[in-house]
N, C-alpha and C positions, 0 to 999 in steps of 0.2 A: 534423553531425548532420542528420538527415534530417527532412522536415516533419511527417511522422507522430509521430515522437517529440516534436519541439518542441509539437505541438497537444495530445499526452497530457499532456506536463509543464505546459502552461499550464492546461489541465483540471484537473489534479492540484492545481495552487496554488489554484484556487478552491474546489475540494472540501475542501483542508484548513481552509479557512475555514469551511466548513459543519459540520465533525467535530471539534469541540475536544476531545470526550471520547475518541474515538479515537486523536487526536494525543497527548493526554496519558497514555494507556494505552501507547502506542509508547514514549513518552519514559521512563516509569517502568521498562519492562521491556527497553529496548535494551541496557543493559550486560549483563545476564545472558543475552541471546540473541547476543550478540557471540561467545562462546565456540565455540557449536555452528551458528550461522547466519550468520556474517560473509560479507557479499556476497549473499546471499540477499533475496528481496524478501517482505515480509509483507503479507498482505491483512487489512484491518479494517473494520468497517462495521456500523451499527445495534448497536454494543456486541457484535458477534460476531466471533470470530477465524476468519478464512479461510485460516490455513496459511501455511507459508513455501514459496517457489517459486523455482526457479533462475535465471529471468530476469524482466525486467519484463513481457514479453509473456506468458509462463505465467501471472504473477500477474494480469495484465488479463484473461486468459481465464477463470480461476479466478473472479475477481472477479464478472464479467458472469455466469457459471454460477450463482453462488451469491445475488447480490444483484438480478440483473436489469440491465436498461439504463436503469432510470428512478431507481432507488436509488442515492445517491451512495456510495461507499467509498473507502478510502484504501489507497494502496500506498505503502510506504516501504522503502528499502534499508535492511538492517541492517549498517551500516558507521559508522565514526567520523567 
């Protein structure tokens, strides 16, 4: 695993702790998303749905475009 991905995952763990409503939303909808979006990455922040993306990097780019560099947002893979 490369250092950039490790740093992103560590940051993502910290963000998860700051976004309990978004994480709960993901958990509630995960089972319905599995059929159509398995393996994709969903972006959630400030109670806003940022869409499904094919890769983590694409989700990260979308999240920073939608929420900026200061506002925390959640990226979760739709997988079991």
